[in-house]
C-alpha positions, -999 to +999 in steps of 0.1 A: -601+077-439-599+113-425-571+119-400-584+151-383-612+176-382-612+213-392-639+240-387-638+271-408-658+303-409-656+335-429-625+325-449-617+340-482-611+315-510-573+321-511-569+313-473-592+283-476-571+269-505-539+272-485-554+253-456-570+227-477-537+221-495-518+216-463-545+192-448-559+172-477-568+142-454-588+163-429-626+165-427-636+202-433-669+216-419-681+252-426-698+272-399-711+308-397-707+337-373-743+333-362-743+329-324-766+298-326-741+281-350-711+290-329-725+272-298-738+241-317-722+210-300-704+191-327-695+154-325-659+143-321-627+163-315-621+195-335-584+198-342-583+233-357-606+262-363-597+288-389-616+321-386-618+349-412-629+385-406-666+389-398-688+418-407-685+449-386-717+440-368-700+410-352-676+413-323-643+394-328-637+394-291-671+376-285-663+352-314-630+344-298-645+339-264-674+317-277-651+295-298-627+290-269-655+282-245-670+257-269-638+242-282-613+246-253-588+221-267-588+232-303-561+254-320-580+285-331-566+310-356-578+343-370-568+353-405-575+389-417-566+409-448-580+441-433-575+462-402-592+449-371-607+470-343-587+452-315-550+448-308-535+414-313-528+408-276-564+412-267-575+388-295-551+362-282-560+368-246-597+362-254-593+329-272-573+329-305-540+310-305-526+333-331-536+361-355-523+364-390-525+395-411-524+389-448-505+394-470-475+401-448-481+370-426-488+346-455-455+327-455-454+326-417-490+312-418-479+285-442-450+276-421-472+274-390-495+250-409-465+229-416-456+228-379-492+219-370-492+192-396-459+177-383-473+177-347-505+160-359-484+133-376-464+128-344-432+137-361-405+162-351-410+198-359-398+212-393-363+222-400-350+256-391-318+273-404-288+280-382-258+301-392-226+282-398-208+312-383-224+302-350-209+267-351-173+275-357-164+283-321-187+256-305-165+227-292-193+202-284-219+206-310-235+172-312-270+181-325-281+164-357-276+189-385-286+188-422-276+204-455-305+214-477-302+204-513-326+226-533-322+207-565-336+176-548-358+195-523-345+174-494-322+175-463-292+153-460-273+146-427-241+166-422-230+150-390-241+114-388-266+106-360-258+139-342-221+130-339-198+159-327-187+181-356-150+177-357-125+203-368-121+188-403-159+191-408-158+228-398-130+234-423-151+216-449-180+239-442-157+269-448-143+253-480-178+246-493-189+282-485-217+268-465-235+297-447-264+277-433-271+243-418-305+231-406-317+214-374-351+203-362-370+232-346-375+210-315-337+210-311-334+248-310-334+250-271-305+225-271-286+245-297-290+277-277-277+260-245-248+245-265-240+280-278-244+295-243-219+270-229-193+279-255-195+316-250-193+313-212-160+295-218-147+327-234-162+351-208-187+365-233-219+352-218-240+383-228-235+376-265-263+361-286-258+339-316-266+352-351-293+325-353-309+335-320-307+372-328-326+366-360-352+345-344-357+370-316-356+399-342-384+383-363-406+380-332-399+416-323-406+428-358-438+408-361-451+422-328-441+458-337-458+456-371-489+438-359-502+470-343-501+487-377-529+463-388-554+474-362-577+504-363-562+517-330-538+547-332-504+537-320-492+572-310-460+583-294-454+553-272-454+530-303-429+553-320-406+551-290-409+513-289-400+510-326-371+534-322-357+519-290-360+483-303-342+493-335-314+512-317-308+483-294-302+459-323-282+485-342-259+491-312-254+453-309-242+452-344-220+483-342-203+470-310-196+436-326-186+449-360-157+473-351-130+457-371-129+446-408-129+409-401-159+411-378-178+432-403-170+409-431-180+378-412-213+393-402-221+404-437-213+369-450-237+353-425-267+372-439-293+358-461-293+323-475-328+314-463-361+317-482-373+352-473-408+361-461-419+395-450-403+395-415-371+377-425-367+402-453-373+432-429-348+418-405-322+411-431-327+445-448-323+463-415-291+444-405-275+446-439-282+483-443-268+489-408-236+470-416-232+488-450-237+522-433-211+512-407-186+501-433-192+532-454-187+555-424-222+570-422-230+592-392-248+576-363-280+596-370-279+584-407-274+548-395-304+549-372-326+566-398-316+540-424-321+510-401-355+521-390-366+529-426-353+495-437-374+478-410-406+497-421-400+501-458-425+475-471-454+481-447-473+495-477-474+461-493-501+452-469-524+474-489-516+458-522-538+429-535-521+396-527-524+384-564-501+413-574-476+404-547-474+368-558-468+377-595-435+387-611-434+425-613-423+423-650-453+402-658-478+428-644-500+449-667-492+486-668-522+493-646-512+468-620-476+480-621-489+514-612-508+500-583-478+481-571-455+511-575-476+530-549-464+509-520-436+532-508-462+560-505-487+536-489-460+527-463-457+564-454-495+568-452-498+538-429-471+550-406-485+585-404-520+572-399-507+552-369-488+583-357-455+565-358-430+594-356-399+588-377-371+612-387-375+631-419-347+611-434-364+578-426-395+589-444-374+601-474-356+567-475-389+548-475-404+570-502-372+567-524-365+530-518-372+520-554-360+552-571-330+547-593-299+569-600-308+568-638-343+580-632-361+548-642-374+540-607-407+547-590-429+562-576-416+596-588-389+588-613-363+611-597-326+607-606-290+615-596-284+634-564-322+637-558-321+601-546-304+602-512-275+578-507-293+560-478-322+551-502-297+540-528-281+516-502-316+502-493-323+497-530-290+479-534-296+457-504-331+448-516-317+438-550-290+416-534-313+399-510-336+390-539-306+374-557-298+354-525-333+341-518-332+303-518-356+289-544-361+253-554-334+240-578-313+271-571-279+271-554-275+292-522-251+321-527-233+343-502-237+381-498-204+387-516-215+365-545-248+384-547-228+417-548-205+404-575-235+394-596-249+429-592-216+445-600-211+422-630-246+433-643-236+469-641-202+464-658-218+446-687-245+473-690-235+506-674-267+523-686-285+501-660-276+524-632-295+517-600-271+535-577-244+561-581-212+543-596-191+562-571-212+547-542-210+513-559-171+516-559-172+524-522-193+493-515-170+472-537-140+484-516-157+469-485-157+434-501-126+438-523-102+464-508-076+460-536-100+458-565-098+483-593-126+508-597-153+505-622-158+531-649-176+561-634-180+580-666-217+572-667-225+591-635-255+614-637-243+634-607-227+628-573-248+610-546 
């Protein structure tokens, strides 16, 4: 027996397969963008309507208005893999519950379907990660928390029935190198209130938790980037919005990372969750900011690097989704060439939208996959031609990839990811992604007393 009803119109096969896979017990009915079909009165309740992009002759605003008028209680979603002639806010105001731009929104879309599915089944919302570093100073944390076991693909209780996490449990978290616990999404408001109470007790009520910062940051990034998928020109105001949002976040991290212990703790709290586009953008921006602080970069360099890190993968939106889902090493030479154009496509997209960034930010975006040994792309430059800020972004991207939680793989910390990277270099010095001198400087951040690696293989100074 079918448990719900879904209407769909104009979906590509890839999007349809995702939806069908999430709702195998639902009744699916196809409809068209024809006005007569849109206003047909269908029997029974329609739970969800998934709408693809129509032909240019059809107004998306009118489609949204008609669907909302006809199906006022349904959850209506637009999925588009191309630029739309309206901004996201107008589309939502006129009837859509949400708008997803593929491929960058693909993982968020899948997570949203999981949330809808959970609501439909009457269960609690899915699990969300919270940073262990946020729990250490909370005295009365009594929210049910879970540890994710990737090998078994399941969540096990950490504090039985939501019992208060005692000091010995907190010590155990530190001993186990746990960076992340999980709570139900529906418990997030209680977590924020719990955190707020703890920081008020130490007269620091304006401070946000790392978990809350990341959730807010992902929303900010998604809204900033959404405008890049419309045909409207963003212009100077968009540039100011991007720059100001970035600077606010950067300053928050600078102000709270002034000493070595604070810097180290923030770096260790990064990563650990499965990355999608916006999580990766947020983590890359925060990590490069922290590295730049630790390495003593100038404020202008920090800002340019942070904003470039936020925007560096925009060009992936113009790459076919089947290439993004494949392993780069498995791609044919022709498809590798297509994929390797995404740094240039990022710059094209930003310039088309008239987003004004510094010359250094554009340079970092272009050089994000260039290597110190000259084996990178898109231009194969080497040595000092690759600016040190781009080398840091390349290093961060490599480390975040090592940290991504995949099924049957153990979660690792940022330091462990760096040690893997450094170990790879020591075993094969010819594999030179960044300047060995710069690598030593980064190593000193994590291991102040460590001996230097051999720098004889340097091509030139960064």
